[in-house]
N, C-alpha and C positions, 0 to 999 in steps of 0.2 A: 295325909294325901298331898298336902301342900309341900311338906318336906320332901316327899318322893319326887314331886315335880321339880322342885328347886335343885335336887341332887342330879336329876337327869339333865336339867338345863346346864348345870355346871360341867357335867361329864362330857356333854356334846360340844362344849366350846373348843375351838381349835387352839393349838399351842400358841399361835400368834396373838390370839385374843387374850389368853391368860397373861401374856407378857405385857400387853399394852394396858390392860385394865388396872394393873398395879399403879400406873402413873396416870391418875385421873386429871389429865391436862385438858382444860377447856379452851377451845379455839375461840378467840375473840376477833372482833372486827378490826380491820387495819387502822391503827391510830396514826395521827399525823406526827407524833413526837417519838416514834420508834427509831432506834439507832440501826444503821446499816452495818452488817457484820463485816469485819476486816477480811480482805481477800475473798470476798464472796464469789467473784467471777471465777477465780482460780478453783475454788471448791466446787463450783457448778460444773466445771470441766471434768473433774474427777468423778463426781456423782453420776454423770451421764456417760462417762467413758469416752468422751470426744476430745478431751485434752485441749492443747493449745490450737491445733489445726482446726478442730471443730468449733472452738470459740471464735476463731476468725470467720468461719462461715456464718455463724450466728450473727456476729456483728455486721458482716457484709449484707446479710439478708435484711436485718433490722435497720440498716443505715446508721449504725452506731460507730463511734470511734473504735479502732481495733484494740484488742487487749494489750497487755504489756508485751514488750519484745520477748522473743523466745528465750533469750539468755537470762533476762531478769525473771521471767516466768519460772525457769528451771531452778534458779537460785531460791526463789520464794517457795518452791516445792519442798526444799530441804527444811525450811522453817515450818511449813505446814505439816510435814511428816512428824516432827517432834510433838506437835500439838495433838495430832490424830493418834499417834502412838500412845501418848499419855492416856487419852480417853479409852483407847482399846485395852490397855493394860488394866485400867480400873474396871472396865466391863468384864474382862476375863477373871479378875479377882472376885468380883461379885458372883460370877457364874460358878467358880470353884467352891465358893462358900455355900451357894445354894445346893450344889452337888453333895457337899459334906453334910449339910442339914438333912437332905433326903436320905442319904445312906447312914446317917448317924454314926459315921466313922471316918477316919482319915485315910482308910484303905478303900479306894474307889476304883471303879472299872472305867476304862477309856478305850477308844478305838484307835489303833495305830495303823496307818496306811503307808507302807514303805514303797517308795518308788523303785521299780526293778532296775538293776544295774545294767548299763549299756556298755558293751565291749566293742562294738563296731565303730569306734571313733575314727579310725583311719579311713575306713571305707567312705565315711561321710566327708571328711576333710580333703581326701585326695582329689575330689572333683574340682577343687579350687586351684590345683596346680596346673599350670599350663605353660606353654612356650611363650616367651616374650617377644613381641615384634621388634626386629633389630633395625628397621629403617624408618625414616621419617614418613615415607609414603605409606608404610604399613600402619603407623599410628594415625595418620590423618584419615586413611580409609576407614579404619575401625571407628574412629570418633564420628565420622560422618554417618556411618551406618547406625551407630547407637543413638544419635541425636536427631536423625532425619525426621522421624515420625512427629515428634513434638515440635521441632523447629519449623517444619513446613506448614504446620497447622496454625502455629501461634504467631510467627514472625510476620505473617500477612497483616495482622492487626497491630501496627506499630503505635501503640498507645503508651504514654508515659505516665508513670505513677506520680501523682501530685502529693508530695510530702508536706502536710500541713503542720507547721510548728506550733508550739503552744501560745506564742505571742502574735499569731496571725489572725486575720478575720475569721470568725466562726462561720462555717457553711450554714446558711439559713434553712436548707432543705434537710438537714441532718437531725438526728435525735441525740439527746444527752440525758443520761440518767441522773436525776436530781432528787435527793431525799426531800420529802414534803416539809420536814421541819426547817430545812434551809430555805425552802421557797417561802415559808411563812415568815421567817426572820427577815428575808429580803423585803417582803411586802410591808413589814412593820417599820421600815426605814423610809417609806413613802408617805404622801399625804392623800387623804380621801378626796376624790374628785368632787363629791357633793358638799360635804361639810368643811372641807379644807383643813381638817385637823390631822395630827399625826395618826396614821392608820393603826387601829388596834381592833382585833375582832377574831372571828373563827373561820376555819376552813371546812367546807362540806364537800362530800362526793355526791353529786346529784345523780350520776348515772355511771355504770361500769359495764362494758361489753368486752370481755377478754382483757387485753392490755390497754384498750381505749377507755379513758375516763373523762368525765366532765367535772371539773373542780369549780366551786364557787367560793367567793370570799365576802363575808358579811361584816360591815363596819359596826362596831359596838355602839358608836355614838348616834348615827343616823339610820342604821339598818340598811344602808345602801349595799346592793349586791352586784358583784361583777363575776363573770364566769369565763372559763377558758377550756377549750378542748385540747386534749393531749396529743391528738393526731388528726390530720385532715381526712375528710371523707373522699373516697374515690369517686371520680366524676362518673355520672350516670350509673351509680350504684349506691346501695345502702351500706356497703361495707366501709371499714376504715383502714387506712393505709397500714397502720402498725399490725393489725390482725392478719392482713394478707401476707405481710412480710414474715410474721411469726410462723404462719403455716408453711410457707415455702422453706423457711429455715429448718423446720423439723424434718422435711424430706431431704434436703441437701446434706444434713448430718446423719440421717438415718435414725434419729431418736424419736421421731413422730410425737404424738400427743403426750404420752407418758414421760418422755424425756423433756419436753417443753415444760411440763409441770415441775420437774426437778430443777430445771434452770430457773424458773420463776421463784421457786421456794428458796433456792440458794441466794438469789439476788434480792429477795424481799420485795418482789414485784407481784402485782395482781396475777392470778392464774389465767391461763389462756381460755379460749372459748370452751364451752362444755363439749365433751367428746362427741355427742350426737351431732351438734351443729358443725363441729370440726370435720366429721366424716362427710357430712352433706356438702361442705365447701370443697372437699377433696375431689368430688366428681366434677365440679366446675373447673378446678385447677387442672384436672387431667385433660380436659378438652383443649385448654390453652397450650399446655406443654406438648401435647400430641401434635398440634398444628405446627409448632416451631420445629419439632423433631422431623416431621414430614418434609418441611421446607429444607431442612439441613440435608436430609437424605437425597432429595431431588437434586440439590446442588452437587452433592458428592457423586451422584450418578452421572451428571453432565460432565464433571471433571474426568471421570473414568472413560467416558465416551471420547472426550477430546484427546486423551492420552493415547488410546489404541486406535483412534480414528475409524471406529467401527461400532456398530450396534451389537455385535457378537463379542461378548466380553467374558473374562474369567473372574470368578468370585471364590472366596473361601468361606466355608460355612461351618458352624459348630453350634451345639446346644448347651444349655446350662440349666441346672435344677436348683431349687431352694434347699432341698435335702437330698442326701444320697439314697441310692436304692430305687425301688419302684413305687414308693409311697409319697413322693413329693406332690404337694397340692398345686404348686406353681412352677412354671418353667418357661424358657424362651429359647428361640433359635434366631440366628442373625446371619446375614450375608454381608461380607466386606469386600471392597474393591482391592485389587492387587497392585495398585500404583506404588510409587516410592513412599507415599504417605497414605496408608490404607485408611479408609473411612467406611462407616456403616452406610450401606445403601438400602437395606430393608431389614425389618425385624418383625417377628411374630411372637406374641405372648400366649401362653396357655394357662388356663385355670380350671381346676376340677371342683372348685367350691364357689358358692356365692353367699355372702354374709346375709343378704336380704332374704334369700330363700330359706337359709338355716334359721333365721330369726322368725320368719313367718310361720314355720312349722310348729312353733310353740303355741300358736293360736289354736291349732287343731286339737291340742291336748285339753282345751277347755270344754270342748264338746257341745258348745251352744251354737244355734243357728247364726247369731250375730257374729261370733268369732269366725265361723266358717265363711260368712259373707265378706268379712274384713280380710280374711286370708286370700280369698279369690281376687278381691280388688287389688291387694298388694302384689300378687303374682302377675296379674295382667298389666298393671301400670309400671312396674319397675323394669329397668334394663338389666337383664340377668348377666352377671359376670362370669358365669360358668360357660366355657366354650370348648371343653374337651372331656370326652367320656371314656377314652381308651386308657390302657395302662400308661403310667408316666414314662416308661421307657420308650414309648412311641412318639413322644412329643417332638423330638428333634426331626425325625424322618417326616412326620406329618406336616410340621410347620415349614420345613424347607421345600417340600413338594408344593405346598400352597403358595410360597413366595415365587417359585419357578413359574407356576401356572399364571400368576398375575403380572409377571414382568412385562409382557408385551403390551398389555392394556395400561399398566401403570406408568411405564417408562418408554415403551417402544423398543425394548432391547430383548435379547435372548442370552441366557447364561449357557454358553456352549461348553465351557470347561469349569469343572468343579474341583476345588481343593478340599479334601476332607481326610479324616483319619481312617485307617484301614479297618479298624474293628467296628466301625459304625455300619448300621444297616441302611443308612440313608441312600447310598448310591444304588443299592439293589432295588429300592423303591423307585428311584428315578429311572432306572432301566426298565422296570416293569410298567410303570404308569405312563411314561413317555410324555412329558409336558409340552413338547413342541413336535408338530407333525413333520416327519421326514428328517428330523435332526436327532442324531445319536450323541448324547452328552458324553464328553470325555472326562474320565476320572483322573485326577492328578493327586497322587498320594502326598500327604503331609510328610515332609522330609524327616521331622523328628520321630513321628510314629513309624515310618518305614524303617528308619535306622534301628528302632527297637526290635524289629523282627529278627534281625541277625542276632541280637543279644539274646532274645528269647529262645531262638533255635539252638544256640550254643549252650544255654543254660539247661535246656531239655536234654541234650546229649550228655552233658556232664552229670545231670541227675540220674539218667538211666544207667550210665556206666558205674556210678557209685564207687564202691571199693574194688570193683572188678579189675583184674590185672590185664593190661594191654599187651601187645606183642613184645614189648621190651621188658616185661615183668614188673612194671610199675603202674600205679593208678593214674587216672587222667588228670587229677588235681595234684596240688602240692607245689613246692618251690621249683621254679624253672619250668612249670608246665601250664596247664589251662586253669589259672586261678580266676576268681571272680573279677579281680583287678584287670587281668588280661582281656576278659570278655568285654568289660566296659570300654576298654581302649579300642577294641575292634569296632565296637559300635560308634565311638567318637570319630575314628578315622573313616568309617563308612559314610557317616553323615557329612563329613567334610569333603569326601570325594564327590558326593552328590551335589553339594553346594557349588563346588568349583567347576563341575562339568555338566550341570543340569541342562544345558542347551545343546550338548553334543553327545549322542548315544555311544558312539565309538570310543570317545575319550572316557566317558563314564564307565563303560564296560572294562576298558583297559585299566583304569584306576582301581576299580573294585577287585579285579583279578590280581592286581599287583599286591594287595594286602596279603592274600593267601600265599602266592608263589614266592614272595620275598621272604616270608617266614619259613617256607618249605625248603629253601635253598641251604646247601651245606658246602663245605670247602671242596668236596669231591663231586658235587652234583649241583650245578648252577641253574637257576630258573629265573632270570631277570628280564625275560623278553617283554614283560608288561611294565617294568619299572621306568621311572623318570630320572634322568641324570640330576635333576634339580634337588632330589632328596636321597637317592639311592647311593649309599656309600660304596658299594661294589663298582658301579658304573663310574663314579668319580675316581676311585682308586685305579681302575683300568685306564682311564683317560690320562692320569698322571703317572702311570707306570709304577704304582706302588702296590704293596701287598694288602690284601683285605682278609680279615678273619670273620667267617660267617658264624662261628660257634656262639659268641655272646649275643647274637642278634636273632637267632632262630628258635623254633620250638622243635622238640623231638618228632621224628617222622611218625612214630606210633600215634602221637596226639594229632598231628596234621592229617593223617589218613582217616582217623575216626570222625573228624569234624568236616571233612571235605564235602559230604552231601549237603550240609547247610550252606556252604558257599556256592556249590553248584546250583542250588535251587534259587537262592535269594539274589545272587550276583549274576544270574543269566541275563541275556539281552531281553528276553521276553518279560522277565520280572522288572528289570530296570526301566523298561518302557513306561512303567506306571509313575515314575518320578521325573520323567523328562519334562523340562520346563517347570519343575516343581517349586513349591514354596512351603510356608509353614502357616500354622494357625495361631501363631504367637499374638498377632493383633486381635484375633477373636477372644483369646483368653484374657488379654489385657482389658478389653472392653467388658468382659464378664466381671472381672475384678472391680471395675468401676461401678457396675450395677450393684454389687453386694456391699459396697461401702454405704450406699443409700438405702438398701433394703437388706440389712444384716441377716445372715442365714439362721442365727440363733434366735431371731424374733419372728413370731407369727405375723403374717401379712395378709391383708385382704387383696382381692384382685385389683382394686383401684390403687392402693399404695404401691403394689408391685409394678403396675403399669407406669405409674408416675416415675418411679425409680428408673425404669428402662428407658423412658423417653428423655428424662433429664440426662441420663448417661450418654444417649445419642448426641445431644447438643454439645455436651462437654467434650466428648471424645472427638467429634468431628471438627468443632470450631473453637474449642477452648472455653475457659470460664467466662471470658469477656462477653461471649454471646448470650450469657444468662442475663446481661443487662437489658437486652431487648424484651425478655420475658417480664422483668420487673417494670419496664416502661409500659408494657401492655397491661399488666395487672394493676399497677399503681398510678400510672400517668407520668411517671418520671423514674429515673434510675436512682439518683441519690449520690451525693459526693462520696461518702464513705463506701457505699456499695460498689461504685465503679472502681475506686482506687484499690480496694481489697481484692476485687476480682482480677484486676491487672496484676497485682502482686502474686496471686495464685499461679497465673500463667508464667510469670517470671521465675517463680519458684520451681515450676516443672522443668524449665530449661536448666536452671541452676542445679537442681537435684540430679538430672540426667548427666550433666557434665561432671558433677562431683562424684557420682557413683562410678562413672567410667574411670576417672583418675584414681579413685580409691582401689578399684579392681586392678588397674595396671600396676599401682605401687605394691599391692599385695602379691601380684604375680612375680614382680622383680625381686622382692625380698625373699619369697619362697624359693625361687629358682637359685638365687645366690646362696641361700642356706643349704640347699641340696648339693650344690656344687662344692661348697666348703666341706660338707660331710664326706663327699667323694674324695676330695684331695687328702683328707686326714686318714681315711681308711683304706685307700687303694694303693697297691704296690706294683701295679702293672701286670700285664699278661703277655707272655711271649707267644709269637705266632707259632713257633716250633712246638711248644707244649700243647697249644690248642689244636694244631693240625694233627698231632699224634693221637688225639682222642678219636673215638669213633664218631662218624658223622651224625649219628642220631642222638648223641648225648648232649646235654646242656651243661655249660660251665656253671660251677657253683656260684660264681659272681655274675650270674646272668643279668643282662640289662633288660629292663622293662621299658615300655613306652613311657614317655613323659606325659602326664595328664595334660589335657589341653581344653581350655574353654574356647570353643570354636567361634563363639560370637565375638571374641576379642582378637582373633588372629586373621589378618587379611590375606588375600591370595598372594601378596608379594612376599610373605614369610612362608617359606616352603616347609611343610611338615615331613619329617623323616620317619620312615617305618623302623629305622634303627634306633629311634629314641632321641635323635638330634634334630635341631632346627638349623639347617645349613644353607649356605649360599652356593652358587654355582662353582665357586673356587675352593670350597672347603672339602676336606676328606674326613671320614669317620675316624675317631680316635678311641681305640678300645680302652685306653687308660682313663678316659673320662666317663666311661659307661659301666661303672661297677657300683652303682647305687644300690643301697639296701632295699630299694623299692620292690624287689622281687619277693620279699617275705610275705607271709600270709596276711591278708588284709584283716582277717577276723581278729587277730591278736595284737596288732601293732597300731601305734599312732605316732604322729610326728611331734617331738618335744622341741619347741622353739628355743628353749634355754640351752639345752645340750646340743641342739641342731642334729639330732639323731632320731632314727626310728626306734621306739622302745616298746616293750611288752606292756600291755595295759595293766598287768598285775604288778609291775615294778613299783608303781607309785602308791600302791594300796597296802 
């Protein structure tokens, strides 16, 4: 019977237990003479996945010196890789030997997961091609637009980073990690205050609470004891400074309690507070962070009122969920101002679960009156974190409606214009519920989402036509016709037309119609009544009394006729009214990305930890990392030398990264454009007007020119975009010899080879 019991016990052990039991390692108390592992900080960054940037946040929160510079950190990574790889190879060798022992053969079974081959390389890379601004004004305008959001928020706080060299005075309010053995050796070089002999004795840990410890040193000769606290106690609180900072560090990096345990393990530090006490402290932290976030949003709202000089303002709104689909337990919706530097003015979080309620339900399973009474007491006394019972898909609409309804009471303003995506049901709820009496809220479509409508409409038409022959006997797709590449370019040019003319409906309508009729025109049938001389090659040629060939720049009439309903519907004045004075939700999405760095989507979160991440993101997004110093001062009584300096460096890095990214993108655009131009010069032999005019007007030349791909966030209004595929000035004319790029080939089977500077079939290199 006992044998049966032992067999059952062994069989029910999980695989992880069977692995660990083999190594009967007994955990011992922390001794004072243990050696600290080399590069422990670096290894801690990899174990938690926060790497160098996360380690900087940890050091900032704990008021510790920053880690190694990023360059040296990366260099040490290569050395660390060799060590880790060696241990991994040994582990895999052991695993294969275990597999051989189990199978009792060298012929073993394994699982092979092959990554599917991706052929659409060019369709992904083509979006990076764009026209390069040709004027200094263009470049400066783009740079200003790229950097304005970060610059306007951060430059206001002109704080200088204090670089403390190794030979300068040590900041007395900062922490330093010292191994206990070194501390003991230092004490042995002193004299005992009581017996005045050379000190010799023992070190004891009288108390430990998280990372806070009380160390005592006992003299061997006179038994005199002296003690020291490793961290000061927070004023008017029983908590200690180091534990408060550790808790905030876990939230700033998104690693929470489990990640802090890994950090402590790698650094050979005492573990943090127990998880139960850590969670209890989170509720106190939430109240403080929420208060600072509300103050930040109030300031942002006042700035928005000052800009528009009215209490009727425009906001952009969007929602975000922890997981995709309709099963997310947590979500949030936010409203941002539409100033040059958008800021969060209100946020609403939704949670469908409460950890306290879920834990209390386990008491009911006991079935005793005492357990039932304890359950009732727990439910009554706790502040339930669950505040949403509807499907997760309704979180955005419900939250935004709630924020609209409280705007007058909270800020004394009304949100009269709302920027949102077209596929959201939020606006329909705002129209039905009517948050303000007598005020009809105006919907302004998100430019990016509205631009996708044209793309989707063209894709639907192409999919419906399929292989069906059009009036010219050819299918709708293929070279020189409506390719996926051409559809994407229509979308890009449509979005740019909206951005340039979003304040003038007539100009917007004219620019939108020009896309269609410019491509519709042939040598015998011109339709340039909507075109602008700034980019239209035909109007420029007409002005300069030169000939212009439409054939390389148009699409077959059969194709244009079949896609005309899409343009008539989406590019009508009634439809374009929806993007008049339009904007984007890019700022909302950037804010959401910041939230998920502190509450990663792949990790389960409670309502408290999710709310902390949201409110911390509000403070950082609106005012920069420097404003976190006020939170540290509130929680700990002081900011700290290293905390303040590292937070300043984060804001400096934001500006540097934005500028660096802009310059990198511009360099990439220049190199790619030059490469395409060189390819054109090598392969093009020119097209005579006589040959092209002799062709039928609805045929497309075999060397058809496609649009140049354009990253419109990097092209200013001073650089005119040509529907002929050129970026021209007022004095330039179209040159057919420069427009015979192989870009018209099918995107599905081509990619750009930078070595040969040619478009190649993806099969050629395999």
